[in-house]
N, CA, C and O atoms as CSV, one atom per row, in Angstrom:
chain,resi,resn,atom,element,x,y,z
A,1,MET,N,N,141.608,-85.489,101.442
A,1,MET,CA,C,142.298,-86.640,100.912
A,1,MET,C,C,142.453,-86.521,99.386
A,1,MET,O,O,143.438,-86.993,98.819
A,2,ALA,N,N,141.494,-85.901,98.745
A,2,ALA,CA,C,141.563,-85.773,97.288
A,2,ALA,C,C,142.797,-84.973,96.858
A,2,ALA,O,O,143.445,-85.312,95.868
A,3,LYS,N,N,143.120,-83.914,97.606
A,3,LYS,CA,C,144.301,-83.122,97.274
A,3,LYS,C,C,145.575,-83.936,97.478
A,3,LYS,O,O,146.503,-83.851,96.675
A,4,ARG,N,N,145.621,-84.717,98.541
A,4,ARG,CA,C,146.801,-85.561,98.804
A,4,ARG,C,C,146.957,-86.627,97.718
A,4,ARG,O,O,148.069,-86.943,97.297
A,5,HIS,N,N,145.834,-87.169,97.279
A,5,HIS,CA,C,145.867,-88.172,96.215
A,5,HIS,C,C,146.397,-87.554,94.926
A,5,HIS,O,O,147.215,-88.155,94.230
A,6,SER,N,N,145.930,-86.363,94.618
A,6,SER,CA,C,146.410,-85.676,93.429
A,6,SER,C,C,147.908,-85.388,93.527
A,6,SER,O,O,148.647,-85.563,92.559
A,7,ALA,N,N,148.341,-84.950,94.695
A,7,ALA,CA,C,149.775,-84.692,94.898
A,7,ALA,C,C,150.584,-85.970,94.736
A,7,ALA,O,O,151.657,-85.956,94.133
A,8,PHE,N,N,150.072,-87.083,95.275
A,8,PHE,CA,C,150.754,-88.369,95.139
A,8,PHE,C,C,150.910,-88.738,93.669
A,8,PHE,O,O,151.958,-89.236,93.259
A,9,GLN,N,N,149.882,-88.497,92.887
A,9,GLN,CA,C,149.922,-88.842,91.467
A,9,GLN,C,C,150.959,-88.017,90.709
A,9,GLN,O,O,151.397,-88.416,89.630
A,10,HIS,N,N,151.356,-86.874,91.261
A,10,HIS,CA,C,152.315,-86.008,90.590
A,10,HIS,C,C,153.735,-86.099,91.140
A,10,HIS,O,O,154.622,-85.369,90.696
A,11,ILE,N,N,153.951,-86.984,92.096
A,11,ILE,CA,C,155.312,-87.179,92.610
A,11,ILE,C,C,156.156,-87.768,91.477
A,11,ILE,O,O,155.740,-88.730,90.832
A,12,PRO,N,N,157.332,-87.200,91.233
A,12,PRO,CA,C,158.192,-87.780,90.201
A,12,PRO,C,C,158.437,-89.262,90.478
A,12,PRO,O,O,158.526,-89.692,91.628
A,13,TYR,N,N,158.539,-90.009,89.422
A,13,TYR,CA,C,158.659,-91.455,89.532
A,13,TYR,C,C,160.128,-91.878,89.472
A,13,TYR,O,O,160.873,-91.377,88.629
A,14,PRO,N,N,160.565,-92.802,90.362
A,14,PRO,CA,C,161.973,-93.240,90.333
A,14,PRO,C,C,162.267,-94.075,89.084
A,14,PRO,O,O,161.376,-94.690,88.499
A,15,ASN,N,N,163.525,-94.077,88.703
A,15,ASN,CA,C,163.912,-94.938,87.581
A,15,ASN,C,C,164.864,-96.022,88.083
A,15,ASN,O,O,165.285,-96.010,89.240
A,16,GLU,N,N,165.187,-96.938,87.212
A,16,GLU,CA,C,165.967,-98.118,87.599
A,16,GLU,C,C,167.402,-97.797,88.022
A,16,GLU,O,O,168.057,-98.639,88.635
A,17,THR,N,N,167.903,-96.605,87.712
A,17,THR,CA,C,169.273,-96.274,88.094
A,17,THR,C,C,169.407,-96.023,89.593
A,17,THR,O,O,170.514,-96.061,90.128
A,18,LEU,N,N,168.291,-95.769,90.274
A,18,LEU,CA,C,168.360,-95.478,91.706
A,18,LEU,C,C,168.588,-96.723,92.554
A,18,LEU,O,O,169.165,-96.652,93.639
A,19,SER,N,N,168.140,-97.829,92.059
A,19,SER,CA,C,168.309,-99.071,92.797
A,19,SER,C,C,168.248,-100.234,91.809
A,19,SER,O,O,167.169,-100.754,91.523
A,20,PRO,N,N,169.385,-100.634,91.298
A,20,PRO,CA,C,169.396,-101.660,90.254
A,20,PRO,C,C,168.871,-103.029,90.710
A,20,PRO,O,O,168.540,-103.870,89.874
A,21,ASP,N,N,168.791,-103.259,92.023
A,21,ASP,CA,C,168.307,-104.564,92.482
A,21,ASP,C,C,166.780,-104.635,92.559
A,21,ASP,O,O,166.221,-105.702,92.813
A,22,ILE,N,N,166.108,-103.508,92.343
A,22,ILE,CA,C,164.647,-103.478,92.379
A,22,ILE,C,C,164.134,-103.255,90.965
A,22,ILE,O,O,164.563,-102.333,90.272
A,23,GLU,N,N,163.225,-104.098,90.555
A,23,GLU,CA,C,162.664,-103.963,89.223
A,23,GLU,C,C,161.713,-102.783,89.162
A,23,GLU,O,O,160.921,-102.559,90.078
A,24,VAL,N,N,161.798,-102.041,88.088
A,24,VAL,CA,C,160.907,-100.907,87.884
A,24,VAL,C,C,159.459,-101.390,87.863
A,24,VAL,O,O,158.558,-100.682,88.313
A,25,ARG,N,N,159.240,-102.584,87.343
A,25,ARG,CA,C,157.883,-103.151,87.301
A,25,ARG,C,C,157.317,-103.321,88.707
A,25,ARG,O,O,156.125,-103.103,88.926
A,26,GLN,N,N,158.156,-103.705,89.651
A,26,GLN,CA,C,157.727,-103.863,91.048
A,26,GLN,C,C,157.325,-102.506,91.630
A,26,GLN,O,O,156.321,-102.410,92.337
A,27,LEU,N,N,158.095,-101.467,91.339
A,27,LEU,CA,C,157.758,-100.124,91.797
A,27,LEU,C,C,156.458,-99.646,91.160
A,27,LEU,O,O,155.601,-99.076,91.834
A,28,ALA,N,N,156.318,-99.881,89.872
A,28,ALA,CA,C,155.102,-99.469,89.162
A,28,ALA,C,C,153.882,-100.168,89.739
A,28,ALA,O,O,152.817,-99.563,89.863
A,29,ASN,N,N,154.032,-101.435,90.090
A,29,ASN,CA,C,152.929,-102.196,90.662
A,29,ASN,C,C,152.510,-101.608,92.014
A,29,ASN,O,O,151.318,-101.427,92.265
A,30,LEU,N,N,153.468,-101.311,92.873
A,30,LEU,CA,C,153.150,-100.735,94.178
A,30,LEU,C,C,152.507,-99.358,94.040
A,30,LEU,O,O,151.555,-99.036,94.752
A,31,HIS,N,N,153.025,-98.560,93.134
A,31,HIS,CA,C,152.465,-97.232,92.906
A,31,HIS,C,C,151.017,-97.346,92.423
A,31,HIS,O,O,150.140,-96.630,92.907
A,32,ALA,N,N,150.774,-98.231,91.483
A,32,ALA,CA,C,149.418,-98.419,90.948
A,32,ALA,C,C,148.465,-98.946,92.018
A,32,ALA,O,O,147.310,-98.526,92.090
A,33,ARG,N,N,148.950,-99.860,92.842
A,33,ARG,CA,C,148.098,-100.408,93.905
A,33,ARG,C,C,147.718,-99.336,94.918
A,33,ARG,O,O,146.566,-99.263,95.346
A,34,LEU,N,N,148.683,-98.502,95.302
A,34,LEU,CA,C,148.388,-97.426,96.241
A,34,LEU,C,C,147.424,-96.419,95.610
A,34,LEU,O,O,146.508,-95.935,96.276
A,35,ASP,N,N,147.623,-96.112,94.362
A,35,ASP,CA,C,146.726,-95.218,93.646
A,35,ASP,C,C,145.311,-95.795,93.605
A,35,ASP,O,O,144.340,-95.066,93.809
A,36,ASP,N,N,145.187,-97.087,93.345
A,36,ASP,CA,C,143.878,-97.745,93.326
A,36,ASP,C,C,143.203,-97.715,94.695
A,36,ASP,O,O,141.995,-97.502,94.791
A,37,CYS,N,N,143.981,-97.926,95.746
A,37,CYS,CA,C,143.421,-97.869,97.107
A,37,CYS,C,C,142.868,-96.478,97.400
A,37,CYS,O,O,141.776,-96.341,97.951
A,38,ALA,N,N,143.623,-95.453,97.030
A,38,ALA,CA,C,143.168,-94.082,97.266
A,38,ALA,C,C,141.919,-93.783,96.443
A,38,ALA,O,O,140.985,-93.153,96.940
A,39,ALA,N,N,141.896,-94.228,95.197
A,39,ALA,CA,C,140.723,-94.004,94.358
A,39,ALA,C,C,139.499,-94.711,94.940
A,39,ALA,O,O,138.396,-94.166,94.909
A,40,SER,N,N,139.688,-95.914,95.469
A,40,SER,CA,C,138.582,-96.651,96.094
A,40,SER,C,C,138.075,-95.912,97.323
A,40,SER,O,O,136.868,-95.814,97.542
A,41,TYR,N,N,138.998,-95.395,98.120
A,41,TYR,CA,C,138.641,-94.637,99.318
A,41,TYR,C,C,137.793,-93.417,98.945
A,41,TYR,O,O,136.761,-93.156,99.563
A,42,LEU,N,N,138.235,-92.687,97.943
A,42,LEU,CA,C,137.510,-91.483,97.536
A,42,LEU,C,C,136.158,-91.829,96.907
A,42,LEU,O,O,135.160,-91.151,97.150
A,43,LYS,N,N,136.140,-92.877,96.108
A,43,LYS,CA,C,134.894,-93.291,95.451
A,43,LYS,C,C,133.853,-93.738,96.481
A,43,LYS,O,O,132.658,-93.503,96.305
A,44,ALA,N,N,134.316,-94.385,97.556
A,44,ALA,CA,C,133.415,-94.890,98.602
A,44,ALA,C,C,133.193,-93.847,99.704
A,44,ALA,O,O,132.701,-94.167,100.787
A,45,LEU,N,N,133.563,-92.599,99.410
A,45,LEU,CA,C,133.355,-91.493,100.354
A,45,LEU,C,C,133.985,-91.738,101.727
A,45,LEU,O,O,133.348,-91.550,102.764
A,46,GLY,N,N,135.233,-92.157,101.706
A,46,GLY,CA,C,135.981,-92.292,102.953
A,46,GLY,C,C,135.945,-93.651,103.603
A,46,GLY,O,O,136.232,-93.782,104.793
A,47,ARG,N,N,135.600,-94.652,102.845
A,47,ARG,CA,C,135.566,-96.002,103.413
A,47,ARG,C,C,136.250,-96.982,102.461
A,47,ARG,O,O,136.238,-96.805,101.243
A,48,LEU,N,N,136.833,-97.996,103.037
A,48,LEU,CA,C,137.392,-99.096,102.252
A,48,LEU,C,C,136.744,-100.389,102.711
A,48,LEU,O,O,136.582,-100.619,103.910
A,49,ASP,N,N,136.374,-101.231,101.763
A,49,ASP,CA,C,135.850,-102.540,102.160
A,49,ASP,C,C,137.011,-103.407,102.624
A,49,ASP,O,O,138.169,-103.000,102.533
A,50,ARG,N,N,136.708,-104.586,103.115
A,50,ARG,CA,C,137.770,-105.460,103.670
A,50,ARG,C,C,138.852,-105.772,102.647
A,50,ARG,O,O,140.041,-105.752,102.967
A,51,ARG,N,N,138.443,-106.059,101.422
A,51,ARG,CA,C,139.414,-106.400,100.388
A,51,ARG,C,C,140.349,-105.221,100.110
A,51,ARG,O,O,141.565,-105.391,100.023
A,52,ALA,N,N,139.774,-104.033,99.973
A,52,ALA,CA,C,140.582,-102.844,99.700
A,52,ALA,C,C,141.470,-102.490,100.891
A,52,ALA,O,O,142.612,-102.068,100.706
A,53,ALA,N,N,140.961,-102.658,102.105
A,53,ALA,CA,C,141.771,-102.396,103.302
A,53,ALA,C,C,142.946,-103.367,103.384
A,53,ALA,O,O,144.058,-102.977,103.740
A,54,ALA,N,N,142.694,-104.629,103.053
A,54,ALA,CA,C,143.772,-105.628,103.044
A,54,ALA,C,C,144.793,-105.297,101.959
A,54,ALA,O,O,145.994,-105.481,102.155
A,55,GLU,N,N,144.321,-104.816,100.834
A,55,GLU,CA,C,145.216,-104.416,99.739
A,55,GLU,C,C,146.092,-103.242,100.172
A,55,GLU,O,O,147.283,-103.199,99.865
A,56,LEU,N,N,145.495,-102.295,100.882
A,56,LEU,CA,C,146.265,-101.156,101.375
A,56,LEU,C,C,147.340,-101.619,102.346
A,56,LEU,O,O,148.489,-101.189,102.247
A,57,THR,N,N,146.985,-102.482,103.273
A,57,THR,CA,C,147.955,-103.003,104.236
A,57,THR,C,C,149.096,-103.722,103.524
A,57,THR,O,O,150.264,-103.517,103.855
A,58,ASP,N,N,148.765,-104.553,102.559
A,58,ASP,CA,C,149.776,-105.289,101.803
A,58,ASP,C,C,150.673,-104.336,101.010
A,58,ASP,O,O,151.881,-104.551,100.908
A,59,THR,N,N,150.083,-103.297,100.458
A,59,THR,CA,C,150.850,-102.321,99.686
A,59,THR,C,C,151.820,-101.558,100.586
A,59,THR,O,O,152.970,-101.328,100.213
A,60,VAL,N,N,151.354,-101.168,101.764
A,60,VAL,CA,C,152.236,-100.480,102.724
A,60,VAL,C,C,153.422,-101.372,103.083
A,60,VAL,O,O,154.560,-100.906,103.132
A,61,HIS,N,N,153.158,-102.648,103.331
A,61,HIS,CA,C,154.257,-103.573,103.646
A,61,HIS,C,C,155.211,-103.702,102.462
A,61,HIS,O,O,156.426,-103.779,102.646
A,62,GLY,N,N,154.668,-103.724,101.264
A,62,GLY,CA,C,155.515,-103.807,100.065
A,62,GLY,C,C,156.418,-102.599,99.922
A,62,GLY,O,O,157.597,-102.736,99.592
A,63,ILE,N,N,155.873,-101.419,100.167
A,63,ILE,CA,C,156.684,-100.199,100.077
A,63,ILE,C,C,157.752,-100.197,101.163
A,63,ILE,O,O,158.916,-99.891,100.904
A,64,ARG,N,N,157.345,-100.542,102.378
A,64,ARG,CA,C,158.329,-100.586,103.485
A,64,ARG,C,C,159.457,-101.572,103.203
A,64,ARG,O,O,160.610,-101.317,103.550
A,65,SER,N,N,159.129,-102.683,102.580
A,65,SER,CA,C,160.155,-103.698,102.319
A,65,SER,C,C,161.216,-103.222,101.330
A,65,SER,O,O,162.316,-103.773,101.291
A,66,LEU,N,N,160.898,-102.208,100.536
A,66,LEU,CA,C,161.853,-101.702,99.555
A,66,LEU,C,C,162.680,-100.528,100.060
A,66,LEU,O,O,163.666,-100.148,99.429
A,67,THR,N,N,162.286,-99.948,101.200
A,67,THR,CA,C,163.084,-98.848,101.738
A,67,THR,C,C,164.387,-99.403,102.310
A,67,THR,O,O,164.450,-100.543,102.770
A,68,ARG,N,N,165.397,-98.587,102.268
A,68,ARG,CA,C,166.717,-98.991,102.745
A,68,ARG,C,C,167.080,-98.192,103.980
A,68,ARG,O,O,166.691,-97.029,104.091
A,69,PRO,N,N,167.825,-98.788,104.922
A,69,PRO,CA,C,168.274,-98.018,106.083
A,69,PRO,C,C,169.269,-96.938,105.647
A,69,PRO,O,O,170.027,-97.115,104.694
A,70,GLY,N,N,169.242,-95.839,106.358
A,70,GLY,CA,C,170.177,-94.764,106.034
A,70,GLY,C,C,169.786,-94.055,104.757
A,70,GLY,O,O,168.624,-94.065,104.353
A,71,TYR,N,N,170.770,-93.440,104.127
A,71,TYR,CA,C,170.510,-92.699,102.904
A,71,TYR,C,C,170.431,-93.650,101.719
A,71,TYR,O,O,171.302,-94.499,101.525
A,72,SER,N,N,169.394,-93.497,100.947
A,72,SER,CA,C,169.242,-94.219,99.691
A,72,SER,C,C,168.455,-93.308,98.759
A,72,SER,O,O,167.397,-92.809,99.141
A,73,PRO,N,N,168.950,-93.081,97.547
A,73,PRO,CA,C,168.209,-92.220,96.621
A,73,PRO,C,C,166.767,-92.698,96.391
A,73,PRO,O,O,165.862,-91.883,96.216
A,74,LEU,N,N,166.563,-93.994,96.392
A,74,LEU,CA,C,165.221,-94.530,96.178
A,74,LEU,C,C,164.287,-94.154,97.324
A,74,LEU,O,O,163.089,-93.960,97.116
A,75,ASN,N,N,164.842,-94.052,98.543
A,75,ASN,CA,C,164.017,-93.689,99.696
A,75,ASN,C,C,163.326,-92.342,99.514
A,75,ASN,O,O,162.240,-92.132,100.055
A,76,MET,N,N,163.933,-91.429,98.765
A,76,MET,CA,C,163.311,-90.122,98.563
A,76,MET,C,C,161.930,-90.271,97.935
A,76,MET,O,O,161.031,-89.478,98.215
A,77,TYR,N,N,161.762,-91.259,97.111
A,77,TYR,CA,C,160.469,-91.518,96.484
A,77,TYR,C,C,159.583,-92.377,97.384
A,77,TYR,O,O,158.424,-92.054,97.643
A,78,LEU,N,N,160.157,-93.466,97.845
A,78,LEU,CA,C,159.367,-94.418,98.618
A,78,LEU,C,C,158.836,-93.826,99.914
A,78,LEU,O,O,157.725,-94.155,100.329
A,79,LEU,N,N,159.603,-92.965,100.557
A,79,LEU,CA,C,159.133,-92.370,101.804
A,79,LEU,C,C,157.962,-91.415,101.563
A,79,LEU,O,O,157.090,-91.278,102.421
A,80,GLN,N,N,157.938,-90.759,100.410
A,80,GLN,CA,C,156.773,-89.933,100.057
A,80,GLN,C,C,155.548,-90.823,99.835
A,80,GLN,O,O,154.445,-90.492,100.271
A,81,TRP,N,N,155.748,-91.938,99.162
A,81,TRP,CA,C,154.649,-92.883,98.942
A,81,TRP,C,C,154.146,-93.398,100.288
A,81,TRP,O,O,152.943,-93.504,100.528
A,82,LEU,N,N,155.105,-93.714,101.157
A,82,LEU,CA,C,154.757,-94.267,102.461
A,82,LEU,C,C,153.997,-93.246,103.317
A,82,LEU,O,O,153.057,-93.610,104.023
A,83,ARG,N,N,154.393,-91.993,103.258
A,83,ARG,CA,C,153.657,-90.956,103.993
A,83,ARG,C,C,152.208,-90.885,103.509
A,83,ARG,O,O,151.287,-90.779,104.320
A,84,PHE,N,N,152.004,-90.942,102.199
A,84,PHE,CA,C,150.650,-90.911,101.667
A,84,PHE,C,C,149.894,-92.172,102.077
A,84,PHE,O,O,148.724,-92.092,102.453
A,85,ALA,N,N,150.531,-93.311,102.012
A,85,ALA,CA,C,149.896,-94.580,102.396
A,85,ALA,C,C,149.515,-94.563,103.874
A,85,ALA,O,O,148.437,-95.027,104.246
A,86,ASN,N,N,150.398,-94.029,104.716
A,86,ASN,CA,C,150.093,-93.945,106.147
A,86,ASN,C,C,148.920,-92.999,106.411
A,86,ASN,O,O,148.084,-93.273,107.272
A,87,LEU,N,N,148.857,-91.892,105.678
A,87,LEU,CA,C,147.732,-90.972,105.812
A,87,LEU,C,C,146.434,-91.655,105.397
A,87,LEU,O,O,145.412,-91.508,106.068
A,88,LEU,N,N,146.469,-92.394,104.301
A,88,LEU,CA,C,145.290,-93.115,103.838
A,88,LEU,C,C,144.866,-94.180,104.848
A,88,LEU,O,O,143.675,-94.367,105.094
A,89,THR,N,N,145.829,-94.869,105.427
A,89,THR,CA,C,145.538,-95.870,106.456
A,89,THR,C,C,144.903,-95.210,107.673
A,89,THR,O,O,143.923,-95.717,108.218
A,90,TYR,N,N,145.460,-94.085,108.096
A,90,TYR,CA,C,144.918,-93.357,109.241
A,90,TYR,C,C,143.482,-92.901,108.959
A,90,TYR,O,O,142.601,-93.057,109.804
A,91,ALA,N,N,143.257,-92.344,107.783
A,91,ALA,CA,C,141.914,-91.868,107.432
A,91,ALA,C,C,140.922,-93.023,107.394
A,91,ALA,O,O,139.777,-92.869,107.819
A,92,THR,N,N,141.344,-94.159,106.897
A,92,THR,CA,C,140.481,-95.343,106.853
A,92,THR,C,C,140.164,-95.818,108.260
A,92,THR,O,O,139.011,-96.113,108.576
A,93,ASP,N,N,141.183,-95.893,109.104
A,93,ASP,CA,C,140.976,-96.324,110.496
A,93,ASP,C,C,140.071,-95.349,111.240
A,93,ASP,O,O,139.213,-95.773,112.013
A,94,ALA,N,N,140.252,-94.054,111.018
A,94,ALA,CA,C,139.425,-93.048,111.689
A,94,ALA,C,C,137.973,-93.187,111.241
A,94,ALA,O,O,137.052,-93.035,112.043
A,95,SER,N,N,137.776,-93.474,109.972
A,95,SER,CA,C,136.415,-93.660,109.454
A,95,SER,C,C,135.754,-94.871,110.087
A,95,SER,O,O,134.576,-94.821,110.441
A,96,LEU,N,N,136.499,-95.955,110.233
A,96,LEU,CA,C,135.961,-97.159,110.856
A,96,LEU,C,C,135.656,-96.919,112.333
A,96,LEU,O,O,134.644,-97.396,112.846
A,97,ALA,N,N,136.526,-96.186,113.011
A,97,ALA,CA,C,136.327,-95.923,114.444
A,97,ALA,C,C,135.098,-95.061,114.683
A,97,ALA,O,O,134.413,-95.208,115.695
A,98,SER,N,N,134.825,-94.165,113.751
A,98,SER,CA,C,133.665,-93.290,113.929
A,98,SER,C,C,132.343,-94.035,113.717
A,98,SER,O,O,131.285,-93.565,114.137
A,99,GLU,N,N,132.409,-95.185,113.069
A,99,GLU,CA,C,131.206,-95.994,112.847
A,99,GLU,C,C,130.777,-96.720,114.126
A,99,GLU,O,O,129.610,-97.085,114.273
A,100,HIS,N,N,131.702,-96.924,115.029
A,100,HIS,CA,C,131.393,-97.706,116.226
A,100,HIS,C,C,131.112,-96.847,117.394
A,100,HIS,O,O,130.834,-97.354,118.481
C-alpha cells in the first residue's frame, strides 16, 4: 500500500481548464482527504478507525460525484484517484474481515 500511496501522491494534478464547473479547491480538498486516509491507514499498520473509515467512504463518494459519463478530460485524473481509493477501501475491508 505504501508504494500505491506514493504513486498517488505523484499523479499529475488537474487544473481548472479541464472542468470549469468544478472548483480547484474542491479537487484539492478531495485529494488531501484521500491522502490523509491513506496516511492514517499506513500509520495504523493497515487499519482505519471508524472516523477515518467514514472519511474514506465520504471521499470516495465525493470523487465519484465529480466523474462525468463518457469521455471527460477530468476523468483521467479522477479515475486514477478512484482506483487508489477503491484499493484502500478493499485493503481496509480485508483487514477488518481478518479480525473476525
